[in-house]
C-alpha positions as a Markdown table, in Angstrom:
| # | Residue | x | y | z |
|---|---|---|---|---|
| 1 | Met | 163.9 | 24.7 | 43.0 |
| 2 | Leu | 165.5 | 22.0 | 45.9 |
| 3 | Ser | 165.9 | 18.6 | 43.9 |
| 4 | Ile | 162.5 | 17.0 | 44.0 |
| 5 | Ile | 164.5 | 14.0 | 43.2 |
| 6 | Leu | 166.9 | 14.0 | 46.3 |
| 7 | Arg | 163.6 | 14.5 | 48.2 |
| 8 | Gln | 161.7 | 11.3 | 47.2 |
| 9 | Pro | 163.9 | 8.1 | 46.9 |
| 10 | Gln | 160.7 | 6.2 | 45.4 |
| 11 | Leu | 160.5 | 8.8 | 42.5 |
| 12 | His | 164.1 | 8.7 | 42.3 |
| 13 | Ser | 164.4 | 5.3 | 41.8 |
| 14 | Asn | 161.2 | 5.4 | 39.0 |
| 15 | Val | 162.8 | 8.3 | 37.2 |
| 16 | Ala | 166.3 | 6.5 | 37.3 |
| 17 | Thr | 165.3 | 3.5 | 35.6 |
| 18 | Thr | 163.9 | 5.7 | 32.5 |
| 19 | Val | 166.4 | 8.5 | 32.1 |
| 20 | Asn | 169.7 | 5.6 | 32.2 |
| 21 | Ala | 168.3 | 4.1 | 29.5 |
| 22 | Cys | 168.6 | 7.0 | 28.0 |
| 23 | Gly | 172.1 | 7.2 | 29.0 |
| 24 | Ile | 171.5 | 9.7 | 31.5 |
| 25 | Asn | 173.0 | 8.9 | 35.0 |
| 26 | Leu | 171.5 | 11.6 | 37.2 |
| 27 | Asn | 174.1 | 10.6 | 39.7 |
| 28 | Asn | 177.5 | 11.9 | 38.0 |
| 29 | Lys | 175.5 | 13.9 | 35.8 |
| 30 | Thr | 176.5 | 11.8 | 32.7 |
| 31 | Leu | 174.4 | 13.3 | 29.4 |
| 32 | Pro | 172.1 | 11.1 | 27.1 |
| 33 | Leu | 173.1 | 8.9 | 24.6 |
| 34 | Arg | 171.0 | 8.6 | 21.5 |
| 35 | Gln | 168.9 | 5.6 | 22.2 |
| 36 | Ile | 165.3 | 4.6 | 22.7 |
| 37 | Ser | 163.8 | 5.0 | 25.8 |
| 38 | His | 160.9 | 2.2 | 26.2 |
| 39 | His | 160.5 | 3.0 | 29.9 |
| 40 | Leu | 157.7 | 5.4 | 29.2 |
| 41 | Gly | 155.5 | 3.1 | 27.2 |
| 42 | Ile | 154.2 | 6.2 | 24.9 |
| 43 | Phe | 153.7 | 3.6 | 22.0 |
| 44 | Glu | 152.6 | 0.8 | 23.2 |
| 45 | Ser | 149.3 | -0.6 | 23.2 |
| 46 | Asn | 147.0 | -0.4 | 26.3 |
| 47 | Asn | 145.7 | -3.5 | 26.4 |
| 48 | Tyr | 142.6 | -2.5 | 28.1 |
| 49 | Asn | 139.9 | -4.7 | 28.6 |
| 50 | Thr | 136.9 | -2.4 | 28.0 |
| 51 | Gly | 134.3 | -2.3 | 31.0 |
| 52 | Asp | 131.0 | -4.2 | 30.5 |
| 53 | Leu | 128.7 | -0.8 | 30.9 |
| 54 | Ile | 130.3 | 0.6 | 28.0 |
| 55 | Lys | 129.9 | -2.6 | 25.4 |
| 56 | Ser | 126.6 | -3.3 | 26.3 |
| 57 | Thr | 125.6 | -0.1 | 26.0 |
| 58 | Arg | 127.4 | 0.7 | 23.0 |
| 59 | Lys | 125.8 | -2.3 | 21.1 |
| 60 | Glu | 122.2 | -2.0 | 22.7 |
| 61 | His | 122.3 | 1.7 | 21.1 |
| 62 | Gln | 123.8 | 0.4 | 17.8 |
| 63 | Thr | 120.9 | -2.0 | 17.5 |
| 64 | Gln | 118.1 | 0.3 | 18.7 |
| 65 | Leu | 119.6 | 3.5 | 16.7 |
| 66 | Gly | 120.3 | 0.7 | 13.3 |
| 67 | Ile | 123.7 | 1.9 | 13.0 |
| 68 | Ser | 126.3 | 0.0 | 11.5 |
| 69 | Lys | 129.5 | -1.5 | 13.6 |
| 70 | Arg | 132.0 | 0.5 | 12.6 |
| 71 | Thr | 135.4 | -0.8 | 14.0 |
| 72 | Leu | 136.7 | 2.9 | 14.7 |
| 73 | Ser | 134.5 | 3.0 | 18.6 |
| 74 | Ile | 135.8 | 4.9 | 21.2 |
| 75 | Leu | 133.3 | 2.0 | 23.3 |
| 76 | Glu | 135.2 | -1.0 | 21.7 |
| 77 | Asn | 138.4 | -0.6 | 20.3 |
| 78 | Pro | 140.3 | 2.1 | 22.6 |
| 79 | Ser | 144.0 | 1.5 | 22.1 |
| 80 | Thr | 145.1 | 1.7 | 18.2 |
| 81 | Pro | 148.4 | 3.8 | 17.7 |
| 82 | Leu | 148.7 | 6.2 | 15.0 |
| 83 | Lys | 149.5 | 4.2 | 12.1 |
| 84 | Met | 153.4 | 5.1 | 11.9 |
| 85 | Ser | 156.0 | 2.4 | 11.0 |
| 86 | Lys | 158.0 | 1.1 | 14.2 |
| 87 | Asp | 161.1 | 3.0 | 12.7 |
| 88 | Glu | 159.1 | 6.4 | 12.7 |
| 89 | Arg | 157.6 | 5.7 | 16.1 |
| 90 | Ser | 161.7 | 4.8 | 17.2 |
| 91 | Glu | 162.7 | 8.0 | 15.6 |
| 92 | Phe | 160.4 | 10.1 | 17.4 |
| 93 | Met | 161.4 | 8.6 | 20.6 |
| 94 | Ala | 165.3 | 9.2 | 19.9 |
| 95 | Ile | 164.9 | 12.8 | 20.3 |
| 96 | Tyr | 164.1 | 12.2 | 24.0 |
| 97 | Pro | 167.5 | 11.7 | 25.4 |
| 98 | Asp | 168.7 | 14.7 | 23.0 |
| 99 | Val | 165.7 | 16.8 | 24.6 |
| 100 | Leu | 166.8 | 16.1 | 28.0 |
| 101 | Gln | 170.5 | 16.9 | 27.3 |
| 102 | Asp | 169.6 | 20.2 | 26.1 |
| 103 | Leu | 167.5 | 21.2 | 28.9 |
| 104 | Thr | 170.4 | 19.8 | 31.5 |
| 105 | Leu | 172.8 | 21.9 | 29.3 |
| 106 | Ile | 170.7 | 25.3 | 29.7 |
| 107 | Ala | 170.2 | 24.6 | 33.1 |
| 108 | Asp | 174.1 | 24.1 | 33.8 |
| 109 | Lys | 174.6 | 27.5 | 32.1 |
| 110 | Phe | 172.7 | 29.2 | 34.8 |
| 111 | Lys | 174.2 | 27.1 | 37.5 |
| 112 | Ser | 170.9 | 25.5 | 38.1 |
| 113 | Arg | 172.1 | 21.9 | 38.2 |
| 114 | Tyr | 169.1 | 20.8 | 41.5 |
| 115 | Ala | 166.8 | 22.4 | 39.3 |
| 116 | Ala | 167.9 | 20.4 | 36.0 |
| 117 | Asp | 168.0 | 17.4 | 37.9 |
| 118 | Gly | 164.1 | 18.8 | 39.8 |
| 119 | Leu | 163.1 | 19.5 | 35.9 |
| 120 | Ile | 164.0 | 16.1 | 34.0 |
| 121 | Thr | 162.4 | 14.1 | 37.0 |
| 122 | Ala | 159.1 | 16.3 | 36.1 |
| 123 | Val | 159.0 | 15.9 | 32.8 |
| 124 | Asp | 159.8 | 12.2 | 33.2 |
| 125 | Tyr | 156.9 | 11.5 | 35.2 |
| 126 | Asn | 154.7 | 13.6 | 33.2 |
| 127 | Met | 155.5 | 12.9 | 30.1 |
| 128 | Ser | 154.2 | 9.3 | 30.1 |
| 129 | Pro | 150.4 | 10.4 | 31.1 |
| 130 | Thr | 150.9 | 12.9 | 27.4 |
| 131 | Asn | 151.1 | 9.0 | 25.5 |
| 132 | Gly | 153.0 | 11.3 | 22.9 |
| 133 | Lys | 150.1 | 11.4 | 20.6 |
| 134 | Cys | 150.3 | 15.5 | 20.2 |
| 135 | Gly | 153.6 | 15.2 | 19.6 |
| 136 | Leu | 153.1 | 13.0 | 16.4 |
| 137 | Ile | 150.3 | 14.7 | 15.1 |
| 138 | Ser | 153.2 | 17.4 | 13.8 |
| 139 | Val | 155.0 | 14.6 | 12.6 |
| 140 | Leu | 152.7 | 13.1 | 11.1 |
| 141 | Thr | 151.1 | 16.8 | 9.3 |
| 142 | Tyr | 154.4 | 17.5 | 7.9 |
| 143 | Lys | 155.1 | 13.6 | 6.6 |
| 144 | Ser | 151.6 | 14.4 | 4.9 |
| 145 | Leu | 152.8 | 17.7 | 3.2 |
| 146 | Val | 156.7 | 17.0 | 2.6 |
| 147 | Lys | 157.2 | 14.0 | -0.1 |
| 148 | Gly | 159.9 | 12.5 | -2.0 |
| 149 | His | 163.6 | 13.8 | -1.8 |
| 150 | Lys | 162.4 | 17.2 | 0.1 |
| 151 | Leu | 161.9 | 14.5 | 3.1 |
| 152 | Asn | 165.5 | 14.7 | 4.3 |
| 153 | Ala | 166.9 | 13.4 | 7.6 |
| 154 | Glu | 167.7 | 16.6 | 8.8 |
| 155 | Lys | 164.0 | 18.5 | 8.1 |
| 156 | Leu | 162.4 | 15.3 | 10.1 |
| 157 | Arg | 164.8 | 15.6 | 13.1 |
| 158 | Leu | 162.9 | 19.2 | 13.2 |
| 159 | Ala | 159.3 | 17.6 | 13.0 |
| 160 | Asn | 159.9 | 15.3 | 15.6 |
| 161 | Leu | 161.9 | 18.2 | 18.5 |
| 162 | Leu | 158.0 | 20.0 | 16.9 |
| 163 | Gly | 156.8 | 17.0 | 18.4 |
| 164 | Trp | 158.8 | 17.0 | 21.5 |
| 165 | Cys | 157.8 | 20.9 | 22.3 |
| 166 | Val | 154.2 | 19.9 | 21.8 |
| 167 | Glu | 154.4 | 17.1 | 24.6 |
| 168 | Leu | 156.1 | 19.9 | 26.8 |
| 169 | Gln | 153.5 | 22.4 | 26.9 |
| 170 | His | 151.2 | 19.4 | 27.1 |
| 171 | Cys | 152.9 | 18.2 | 30.2 |
| 172 | Ala | 152.8 | 21.9 | 31.8 |
| 173 | Leu | 149.2 | 22.3 | 31.0 |
| 174 | Leu | 148.1 | 19.3 | 32.2 |
| 175 | Ile | 150.4 | 19.6 | 36.0 |
| 176 | Ala | 148.2 | 23.0 | 35.8 |
| 177 | Asp | 144.8 | 21.5 | 34.7 |
| 178 | Asp | 145.3 | 18.7 | 37.5 |
| 179 | Met | 146.0 | 21.0 | 40.4 |
| 180 | Val | 143.0 | 23.3 | 39.4 |
| 181 | Asp | 140.5 | 20.6 | 38.9 |
| 182 | Asn | 142.0 | 18.9 | 42.1 |
| 183 | Gly | 142.6 | 15.9 | 40.0 |
| 184 | Ile | 144.0 | 12.7 | 41.8 |
| 185 | Ala | 144.8 | 10.5 | 39.0 |
| 186 | Arg | 145.6 | 10.6 | 35.4 |
| 187 | Arg | 146.5 | 7.2 | 33.3 |
| 188 | Gly | 146.6 | 5.4 | 36.3 |
| 189 | Lys | 149.1 | 7.4 | 38.2 |
| 190 | Leu | 148.9 | 10.0 | 40.6 |
| 191 | Cys | 148.4 | 13.5 | 39.7 |
| 192 | Trp | 152.0 | 15.2 | 39.5 |
| 193 | His | 150.9 | 17.9 | 42.6 |
| 194 | Lys | 149.8 | 14.9 | 44.7 |
| 195 | Leu | 152.8 | 13.4 | 45.1 |
| 196 | Glu | 153.7 | 14.1 | 48.7 |
| 197 | Glu | 157.6 | 15.8 | 48.0 |
| 198 | Val | 155.9 | 17.5 | 45.0 |
| 199 | Gly | 153.0 | 19.5 | 46.2 |
| 200 | Leu | 152.6 | 23.3 | 45.7 |
| 201 | Asn | 155.9 | 23.3 | 43.9 |
| 202 | Ala | 154.0 | 22.1 | 40.7 |
| 203 | Ile | 152.9 | 25.2 | 40.1 |
| 204 | Asn | 157.0 | 25.8 | 39.7 |
| 205 | Asp | 157.3 | 22.6 | 37.4 |
| 206 | Ala | 155.0 | 23.7 | 35.0 |
| 207 | Leu | 156.0 | 27.3 | 34.4 |
| 208 | Met | 159.6 | 25.5 | 33.9 |
| 209 | Ile | 158.2 | 23.0 | 31.6 |
| 210 | Glu | 156.4 | 25.7 | 29.3 |
| 211 | Asn | 159.7 | 27.4 | 29.4 |
| 212 | Cys | 161.7 | 24.6 | 28.0 |
| 213 | Ile | 160.0 | 25.3 | 24.9 |
| 214 | Phe | 161.3 | 28.2 | 24.0 |
| 215 | Val | 164.6 | 27.0 | 24.7 |
| 216 | Leu | 164.5 | 24.2 | 22.4 |
| 217 | Leu | 162.9 | 26.8 | 19.7 |
| 218 | Lys | 165.6 | 28.9 | 20.1 |
| 219 | Lys | 168.4 | 26.4 | 20.2 |
| 220 | His | 167.1 | 24.6 | 17.1 |
| 221 | Phe | 164.7 | 26.9 | 14.7 |
| 222 | Arg | 166.2 | 30.4 | 15.1 |
| 223 | Tyr | 167.1 | 30.3 | 11.6 |
| 224 | Leu | 164.4 | 29.5 | 9.6 |
| 225 | Asp | 161.9 | 31.5 | 8.1 |
| 226 | Cys | 158.7 | 30.3 | 10.2 |
| 227 | Tyr | 160.8 | 30.7 | 13.6 |
| 228 | Val | 158.7 | 33.5 | 14.7 |
| 229 | Asp | 155.6 | 32.0 | 13.7 |
| 230 | Leu | 156.0 | 28.8 | 15.5 |
| 231 | Ile | 157.2 | 31.3 | 18.9 |
| 232 | Glu | 153.8 | 32.8 | 18.1 |
| 233 | Leu | 152.2 | 29.6 | 17.8 |
| 234 | Phe | 153.2 | 28.7 | 21.0 |
| 235 | His | 152.3 | 31.9 | 23.1 |
| 236 | Glu | 149.0 | 32.2 | 21.8 |
| 237 | Asn | 148.0 | 28.6 | 21.8 |
| 238 | Thr | 149.1 | 28.8 | 26.0 |
| 239 | Phe | 146.6 | 32.1 | 26.2 |
| 240 | Lys | 143.8 | 30.4 | 24.7 |
| 241 | Cys | 144.3 | 27.4 | 26.7 |
| 242 | Ile | 144.6 | 29.0 | 29.6 |
| 243 | Ser | 141.4 | 31.4 | 28.8 |
| 244 | Gly | 139.8 | 28.0 | 28.2 |
| 245 | Gln | 140.5 | 26.8 | 31.5 |
| 246 | Ser | 140.1 | 30.2 | 33.5 |
| 247 | Leu | 136.1 | 30.1 | 31.7 |
| 248 | Asp | 135.9 | 26.3 | 32.5 |
| 249 | Met | 136.6 | 26.9 | 36.6 |
| 250 | Leu | 134.3 | 30.4 | 36.6 |
| 251 | Leu | 131.5 | 28.4 | 34.9 |
| 252 | Ser | 132.0 | 25.3 | 37.5 |
| 253 | Lys | 131.2 | 28.4 | 40.3 |
| 254 | Lys | 127.6 | 29.0 | 38.3 |
| 255 | Ser | 124.4 | 26.8 | 38.7 |
| 256 | Val | 124.0 | 24.3 | 36.4 |
| 257 | Asp | 121.3 | 26.0 | 34.9 |
| 258 | Thr | 122.8 | 28.6 | 33.5 |
| 259 | Phe | 125.1 | 26.3 | 31.3 |
| 260 | Asn | 124.1 | 26.0 | 27.5 |
| 261 | Met | 125.8 | 25.0 | 24.2 |
| 262 | Asp | 127.3 | 28.2 | 23.4 |
| 263 | Ile | 129.0 | 28.7 | 26.5 |
| 264 | Tyr | 130.1 | 25.0 | 26.1 |
| 265 | Asn | 131.5 | 25.5 | 22.7 |
| 266 | Thr | 133.6 | 29.0 | 23.4 |
| 267 | Val | 135.1 | 26.4 | 25.8 |
| 268 | Val | 136.0 | 23.7 | 23.9 |
| 269 | Met | 137.3 | 26.1 | 21.3 |
| 270 | Asn | 139.9 | 27.4 | 23.7 |
| 271 | Lys | 140.9 | 24.7 | 26.0 |
| 272 | Thr | 140.5 | 21.8 | 23.5 |
| 273 | Ser | 140.3 | 22.1 | 19.8 |
| 274 | Asn | 143.4 | 24.5 | 20.0 |
| 275 | His | 145.7 | 22.4 | 21.9 |
| 276 | Phe | 145.2 | 19.0 | 21.1 |
| 277 | Phe | 144.6 | 20.0 | 17.1 |
| 278 | Tyr | 145.2 | 23.2 | 15.6 |
| 279 | Leu | 148.5 | 23.6 | 17.4 |
| 280 | Pro | 150.4 | 20.5 | 16.2 |
| 281 | Ile | 148.5 | 20.6 | 13.2 |
| 282 | Met | 149.6 | 24.1 | 12.5 |
| 283 | Leu | 153.1 | 23.7 | 13.6 |
| 284 | Gly | 153.8 | 20.9 | 11.1 |
| 285 | Leu | 152.5 | 23.2 | 8.3 |
| 286 | His | 154.7 | 26.3 | 9.1 |
| 287 | Leu | 157.6 | 23.6 | 9.2 |
| 288 | Ala | 156.7 | 22.5 | 5.7 |
| 289 | Gly | 156.5 | 26.0 | 4.3 |
| 290 | Val | 153.0 | 26.4 | 3.4 |
| 291 | Lys | 151.8 | 29.9 | 2.7 |
| 292 | Asp | 148.3 | 29.7 | 1.4 |
| 293 | Lys | 146.0 | 31.5 | 4.2 |
| 294 | Lys | 142.9 | 29.5 | 2.3 |
| 295 | Ile | 144.9 | 25.9 | 4.1 |
| 296 | Phe | 145.2 | 27.6 | 7.5 |
| 297 | Asp | 141.7 | 28.5 | 7.5 |
| 298 | Ala | 140.6 | 25.1 | 6.5 |
| 299 | Cys | 142.7 | 23.4 | 8.9 |
| 300 | Glu | 141.5 | 25.6 | 11.6 |
| 301 | Ala | 137.7 | 24.7 | 10.5 |
| 302 | Ile | 138.5 | 21.2 | 11.1 |
| 303 | Thr | 140.3 | 20.9 | 13.9 |
| 304 | Ile | 137.8 | 22.7 | 15.5 |
| 305 | Glu | 135.1 | 20.0 | 14.8 |
| 306 | Leu | 137.8 | 17.8 | 15.8 |
| 307 | Gly | 138.0 | 19.5 | 19.0 |
| 308 | Gln | 134.3 | 19.5 | 19.9 |
| 309 | Phe | 134.4 | 15.5 | 18.9 |
| 310 | Phe | 137.7 | 14.6 | 21.4 |
| 311 | Gln | 135.7 | 17.1 | 23.7 |
| 312 | Ile | 132.6 | 15.7 | 24.0 |
| 313 | Gln | 133.7 | 12.1 | 23.7 |
| 314 | Asn | 135.6 | 12.9 | 27.0 |
| 315 | Asp | 132.4 | 14.4 | 28.8 |
| 316 | Phe | 130.9 | 11.4 | 27.9 |
| 317 | Leu | 133.6 | 9.1 | 29.2 |
| 318 | Asp | 134.4 | 11.2 | 32.0 |
| 319 | Cys | 130.6 | 9.6 | 33.4 |
| 320 | Phe | 130.0 | 6.5 | 31.6 |
| 321 | Gly | 133.5 | 5.5 | 30.9 |
| 322 | Asn | 135.3 | 2.5 | 32.6 |
| 323 | Pro | 138.7 | 4.5 | 34.5 |
| 324 | Asp | 140.5 | 1.1 | 34.0 |
| 325 | Val | 140.2 | 2.2 | 30.1 |
| 326 | Thr | 140.4 | 5.7 | 30.5 |
| 327 | Gly | 142.9 | 5.7 | 33.3 |
| 328 | Lys | 141.2 | 8.3 | 34.8 |
| 329 | Ile | 138.6 | 9.1 | 37.6 |
| 330 | Gly | 136.0 | 10.7 | 36.1 |
| 331 | Thr | 135.1 | 14.0 | 38.4 |
| 332 | Asp | 132.7 | 16.3 | 35.9 |
| 333 | Ile | 129.8 | 15.9 | 38.2 |
| 334 | Gln | 130.9 | 16.9 | 41.5 |
| 335 | Ala | 133.2 | 19.9 | 40.3 |
| 336 | Asn | 130.1 | 21.4 | 38.9 |
| 337 | Lys | 131.8 | 21.4 | 35.1 |
| 338 | Cys | 129.7 | 22.7 | 32.5 |
| 339 | Ser | 130.0 | 19.3 | 30.1 |
| 340 | Trp | 128.1 | 18.1 | 26.9 |
| 341 | Leu | 126.2 | 15.6 | 29.6 |
| 342 | Ala | 125.0 | 18.9 | 32.2 |
| 343 | Val | 124.0 | 20.8 | 29.2 |
| 344 | Arg | 121.9 | 18.1 | 27.1 |
| 345 | Cys | 120.3 | 17.4 | 30.7 |
| 346 | Met | 119.5 | 20.7 | 31.3 |
| 347 | Glu | 117.6 | 21.1 | 27.6 |
| 348 | Arg | 115.9 | 18.2 | 27.6 |
| 349 | Ala | 114.6 | 17.8 | 31.5 |
| 350 | Ser | 111.2 | 17.8 | 32.9 |
| 351 | Pro | 110.7 | 20.3 | 36.3 |
| 352 | Glu | 111.0 | 17.6 | 38.4 |
| 353 | Gln | 114.7 | 16.4 | 36.6 |
| 354 | Arg | 115.6 | 19.9 | 36.6 |
| 355 | Ala | 115.2 | 20.0 | 40.4 |
| 356 | Ile | 117.4 | 16.9 | 40.9 |
| 357 | Met | 120.0 | 19.0 | 39.1 |
| 358 | Glu | 119.8 | 22.0 | 40.7 |
| 359 | Gln | 120.1 | 20.1 | 44.1 |
| 360 | Cys | 122.8 | 17.6 | 43.7 |
| 361 | Tyr | 124.9 | 18.7 | 40.8 |
| 362 | Gly | 128.1 | 20.2 | 41.6 |
| 363 | Gln | 128.0 | 18.0 | 44.9 |
| 364 | Tyr | 130.3 | 15.5 | 46.4 |
| 365 | Asp | 127.7 | 13.3 | 48.1 |
| 366 | Pro | 127.8 | 10.0 | 46.6 |
| 367 | Gln | 124.1 | 9.6 | 46.5 |
| 368 | Lys | 123.9 | 13.2 | 45.0 |
| 369 | Ile | 126.4 | 11.7 | 42.1 |
| 370 | Ala | 124.2 | 8.8 | 41.8 |
| 371 | Ser | 121.1 | 10.7 | 40.9 |
| 372 | Val | 122.2 | 13.2 | 38.4 |
| 373 | Lys | 123.6 | 9.8 | 36.5 |
| 374 | Glu | 119.9 | 8.4 | 37.0 |
| 375 | Val | 118.9 | 11.8 | 35.5 |
| 376 | Tyr | 121.2 | 11.3 | 32.3 |
| 377 | Ala | 120.1 | 7.6 | 32.0 |
| 378 | Glu | 116.6 | 8.7 | 32.4 |
| 379 | Leu | 117.1 | 11.2 | 29.3 |
| 380 | Asn | 118.4 | 8.4 | 27.5 |
| 381 | Leu | 121.9 | 10.4 | 27.2 |
| 382 | Pro | 124.0 | 7.5 | 26.4 |
| 383 | Lys | 121.8 | 6.9 | 23.3 |
| 384 | Ile | 122.1 | 10.6 | 22.0 |
| 385 | Tyr | 125.7 | 10.0 | 22.4 |
| 386 | Ala | 126.1 | 6.9 | 20.5 |
| 387 | Lys | 124.1 | 8.9 | 18.0 |
| 388 | Tyr | 125.9 | 11.9 | 18.0 |
| 389 | Glu | 129.4 | 9.8 | 17.8 |
| 390 | Glu | 128.3 | 8.2 | 14.5 |
| 391 | Glu | 126.9 | 11.3 | 12.7 |
| 392 | Thr | 130.2 | 13.5 | 14.1 |
| 393 | Tyr | 132.7 | 10.9 | 12.9 |
| 394 | Asn | 130.8 | 10.7 | 8.9 |
| 395 | Arg | 130.5 | 14.3 | 8.9 |
| 396 | Ile | 133.7 | 15.0 | 9.9 |
| 397 | Asn | 135.2 | 12.3 | 7.7 |
| 398 | Thr | 133.2 | 13.7 | 4.9 |
| 399 | Leu | 134.4 | 17.5 | 5.6 |
| 400 | Ile | 138.4 | 16.4 | 5.1 |
| 401 | Arg | 137.6 | 14.3 | 2.4 |
| 402 | Gln | 136.0 | 17.3 | -0.1 |
| 403 | Glu | 138.7 | 19.4 | 1.3 |
| 404 | Ser | 141.4 | 21.0 | -1.0 |
| 405 | Asp | 144.3 | 17.9 | -2.0 |
| 406 | Ala | 146.6 | 20.9 | -0.7 |
| 407 | Leu | 145.7 | 19.9 | 3.0 |
| 408 | Pro | 148.0 | 17.5 | 4.8 |
| 409 | Arg | 144.6 | 15.1 | 4.1 |
| 410 | Glu | 146.1 | 12.2 | 5.6 |
| 411 | Ala | 147.1 | 13.5 | 8.8 |
| 412 | Leu | 143.8 | 14.9 | 9.3 |
| 413 | Leu | 141.9 | 11.6 | 8.7 |
| 414 | Glu | 144.1 | 9.7 | 10.7 |
| 415 | Ile | 143.6 | 12.1 | 13.5 |
| 416 | Leu | 140.0 | 11.6 | 13.5 |
| 417 | Asn | 140.3 | 7.8 | 13.4 |
| 418 | Thr | 142.6 | 8.1 | 16.1 |
| 419 | Ile | 140.4 | 9.8 | 18.3 |
| 420 | Ser | 137.3 | 7.3 | 17.5 |
| 421 | Glu | 139.7 | 4.7 | 18.8 |
| 422 | Arg | 140.0 | 6.9 | 22.1 |
| 423 | Asn | 143.6 | 6.7 | 21.9 |
| 424 | Ile | 144.7 | 10.5 | 21.9 |
| 425 | Lys | 144.6 | 11.6 | 25.6 |
């Protein structure tokens, strides 16, 4: 792959600022120092101002439904980070230059310097949109299970490296997902494939980034008993996510009147639950040496619930969220996605409303998109969602607290709260 850096001066400048802060010089090929890159801004609060529509809608629904005003609400408090100390977040970021160094060295081994430069550019550009939260889940899970003298520096470093492997997979999947969905922007930046000097090269970049995971696992984890489990988890998760994405795209070719909740839940379980929650939590369990199948099964059941909560929330924000808050322009209606809103709408729609949905859903005409949103409003779907959010948070919270003390309860509760605050993305 030709060096994207050399073909795009503006991108070269932005990436150079980042990687030089880590001790990398793309011109003279010096390798990373153990310094923290603040350029990514992964752990800084977004300081978003929630849109008036969302704030007023949430308060109105709370009043109508008699719901107590939790501070943990995606509609009012979108930017509280995972509750890890500044030192813990710095430790995670301190691994990033080492990850880039490892990937550069392996590319050099195969005499692929140009590919290495392009790889670092792709990783650096796409790492910021992941927001670092998936990787932190692995660290948080591990630390919830390993206490005291067993929590040594070597194992903490491995937990952080696993977190970066999760982030790399997230990068690869986001690149592919944005291409398939013809996405335009994510987190306020152009999608990688939309950059003029990238285009379809994004396919190769996604494949390279995914395979970087196994380079890192081989170098740092192959002496551990859980090495094979870690490899199998990443391979299994990739397959599940791609299967979910394939089903998602196949459904987008169907009429909206064929959508139902069973199909929707299948997509969510494979595309969302596994990657965002199942994978990082299971990685933390394996690294912590957990062997009890009951613990894995209980965590899996909870991750399915978390994934559904997260995806339904995501579907709601795609339609009713403020792009300045979400960082993403919603496209579910025009892309004919089998979303929670579409499914609930078709369950409740009158014959006249169904006719509007069948005529307008999946169309890029702004007037038809507006007509779909009008049907959603007529059916009080924002109010239904507000009730769902409150009830689901309480149900999952109770489920986690009732499970065995052997589970990483602290991590699971933190993940639930962070989802509710809409900070994992």
